[in-house]
C-alpha positions as CSV (number, residue, x, y, z in Angstrom):
1,M,-38.2,57.2,-31.0
2,S,-37.1,57.2,-35.2
3,T,-37.1,54.0,-36.9
4,L,-33.4,54.8,-37.2
5,A,-32.5,55.0,-33.7
6,L,-34.8,51.8,-33.1
7,I,-32.5,50.2,-35.9
8,V,-29.3,51.3,-34.6
9,L,-30.5,50.0,-30.6
10,V,-30.9,46.7,-31.8
11,L,-27.6,46.8,-34.6
12,T,-26.1,47.9,-31.5
13,G,-27.6,45.2,-28.4
14,L,-26.9,42.3,-31.4
15,A,-23.3,43.3,-31.9
16,F,-22.8,43.4,-27.8
17,V,-24.7,39.6,-28.2
18,L,-22.2,38.2,-30.9
19,V,-18.8,39.9,-30.7
20,P,-18.2,38.1,-26.9
21,G,-20.1,35.1,-27.9
22,A,-17.7,34.8,-30.9
23,L,-14.4,35.4,-29.5
24,A,-15.6,33.2,-26.6
25,Y,-15.4,30.3,-28.8
26,L,-13.1,30.7,-30.0
27,A,-11.0,30.7,-26.2
28,Y,-12.9,27.7,-26.1
29,R,-11.8,26.1,-28.8
30,H,-8.1,27.5,-28.4
31,P,-7.9,27.0,-24.3
32,A,-4.3,27.4,-24.0
33,A,-5.0,31.6,-25.4
34,R,-7.1,32.5,-22.2
35,T,-10.7,31.2,-20.6
36,P,-13.6,31.5,-22.4
37,I,-15.4,33.2,-20.2
38,G,-12.4,36.2,-19.5
39,I,-12.4,36.7,-23.2
40,G,-16.0,37.4,-23.0
41,I,-16.5,39.6,-20.4
42,A,-13.1,41.7,-21.9
43,A,-15.0,42.2,-25.3
44,V,-18.1,43.9,-23.0
45,T,-15.9,45.6,-21.1
46,A,-13.7,47.4,-24.5
47,M,-17.1,48.1,-25.9
48,A,-19.0,49.3,-23.5
49,A,-15.7,51.9,-23.0
50,V,-16.3,53.0,-26.9
51,V,-20.2,52.5,-26.7
52,V,-21.4,54.5,-23.8
53,P,-18.9,58.5,-24.3
54,I,-20.6,57.9,-27.8
55,A,-24.2,57.9,-26.3
56,L,-23.9,60.0,-23.1
57,R,-22.6,63.1,-25.9
């Protein structure tokens, strides 16, 4: 595996952890919006819907 591919893989994995976590935290701080776990799951689903077709190409 090349270094560039490894860096992209690590950064993508980091984004898959940080983005849903940040959105869940925002939902936790503003409870009228939605449930935090639902926001986190929706974020992971949306990110996977974008990344998986690109990765399978």
